[in-house]
C-alpha positions as CSV (number, residue, x, y, z in Angstrom):
1,X,-12.3,-0.6,9.5
2,X,-12.7,2.6,11.3
3,X,-12.4,1.5,15.2
4,X,-12.8,3.2,18.3
5,X,-9.7,4.3,19.1
6,X,-8.2,3.9,15.5
7,X,-7.9,7.0,13.5
8,X,-7.8,5.7,9.7
9,X,-9.9,3.0,7.8
10,X,-8.2,0.0,5.8
11,X,-9.8,1.5,3.1
12,X,-7.8,4.8,3.2
13,X,-5.5,4.9,-0.1
14,X,-2.1,4.9,1.8
15,X,-3.2,2.1,4.5
16,X,-1.7,-1.4,3.5
17,X,-2.5,-4.7,5.4
18,X,0.9,-6.5,5.9
19,X,-0.1,-9.2,3.3
20,X,-0.6,-6.4,0.6
21,X,2.8,-5.7,1.4
22,X,4.1,-9.1,1.7
23,X,3.0,-9.7,-1.5
24,X,3.9,-6.3,-3.2
25,X,7.3,-7.3,-1.8
26,X,7.1,-11.2,-3.3
27,X,6.1,-9.9,-6.7
28,X,8.8,-6.8,-6.9
29,X,12.2,-8.6,-5.6
30,X,12.6,-10.3,-8.5
31,X,12.3,-7.3,-10.2
32,X,13.6,-4.4,-7.9
33,X,15.6,-6.0,-4.8
34,X,15.9,-2.6,-3.4
35,X,12.6,-1.0,-4.0
36,X,11.0,-4.6,-2.5
37,X,13.3,-3.9,0.6
38,X,11.6,-0.7,1.3
39,X,8.3,-2.3,1.2
40,X,9.2,-5.3,3.1
41,X,11.0,-2.7,6.1
42,X,7.4,-1.2,6.3
43,X,5.8,-4.3,7.6
44,X,8.9,-4.2,10.2
45,X,7.7,-0.7,11.5
46,X,5.0,-0.1,14.3
47,X,1.4,-1.2,12.6
48,X,-1.4,1.5,13.1
49,X,-3.3,0.9,16.7
50,X,-6.4,-1.6,16.2
51,X,-9.6,-0.8,18.1
52,X,-11.1,-3.4,20.3
53,X,-12.7,-5.3,18.1
54,X,-9.9,-6.5,15.9
55,X,-8.3,-9.5,16.4
56,X,-5.1,-8.8,18.2
57,X,-2.8,-10.8,15.6
58,X,-0.2,-10.0,12.8
59,X,-2.7,-10.8,10.2
60,X,-4.9,-7.8,11.2
61,X,-1.8,-5.2,10.8
62,X,-2.3,-2.7,8.7
63,X,0.1,0.5,8.1
64,X,0.6,3.9,6.9
65,X,2.6,3.6,3.5
66,X,4.9,6.9,3.1
67,X,6.6,6.4,-0.1
68,X,7.6,8.9,-2.6
69,X,5.9,9.5,-5.6
70,X,8.9,7.8,-7.7
71,X,8.8,4.4,-5.5
72,X,4.8,4.3,-5.6
73,X,5.0,4.2,-9.6
74,X,8.1,1.8,-9.8
75,X,6.3,-0.4,-8.0
76,X,3.2,0.1,-10.0
77,X,5.2,-0.4,-12.9
78,X,6.9,-3.7,-11.8
79,X,3.4,-5.3,-10.4
80,X,2.3,-5.4,-13.7
81,X,2.7,-9.2,-14.2
82,X,2.4,-10.9,-17.9
83,X,1.7,-14.7,-18.7
84,X,2.0,-16.0,-15.5
85,X,1.4,-19.8,-14.9
86,X,-0.7,-19.0,-11.4
87,X,-4.0,-16.8,-12.6
88,X,-4.8,-16.8,-9.1
89,X,-1.7,-15.1,-8.6
90,X,-2.2,-13.0,-11.4
91,X,-5.9,-11.8,-10.2
92,X,-4.1,-10.7,-6.8
93,X,-1.6,-8.9,-8.6
94,X,-3.8,-7.3,-10.4
95,X,-6.0,-5.8,-7.4
96,X,-2.8,-5.0,-5.6
97,X,-1.8,-2.6,-8.3
98,X,-4.9,-1.2,-8.2
99,X,-4.5,-0.5,-4.6
100,X,-1.2,1.2,-5.4
101,X,-2.8,3.1,-8.3
102,X,-4.8,4.4,-5.5
103,X,-2.4,5.5,-3.6
104,X,-0.9,7.2,-6.6
105,X,-4.1,9.2,-7.3
106,X,-4.3,10.2,-3.7
107,X,-1.0,11.9,-3.5
108,X,-1.9,13.4,-7.0
109,X,-4.8,15.1,-5.4
110,X,-3.0,16.2,-2.5
111,X,-0.2,17.8,-4.6
112,X,-3.1,19.8,-6.5
113,X,-4.8,20.5,-3.3
114,X,-1.3,22.0,-1.8
115,X,-1.0,23.9,-5.3
116,X,-4.7,25.9,-5.2
117,X,-4.3,29.6,-3.9
118,X,-5.8,30.3,-0.6
119,X,-8.5,32.8,-1.3
120,X,-8.9,35.5,1.3
């Protein structure tokens, strides 16, 4: 989704859509209400800038997620949905869990890059 004027892509691991964050909130709130509120509050922050060809409505909002590693881990653990009666929601939860796992992998990679010694 990289557009002129936008310095992010919707596929960046730390960029989540309003819909993804809202679903995360819905799935978390019965298991970890405090963490769910943290996720919901991201949606109340300023969305990332949109390019000129992107619809200017809330459904096209994206947000940069800056949670700490323990919060991301707790999200992944709590998104594990067992025996839901709604197979569609289960598929969406699994895809969402993969998005959060991608963020966790990015965080690990960034940490490992910081630990590499500088070469002279």
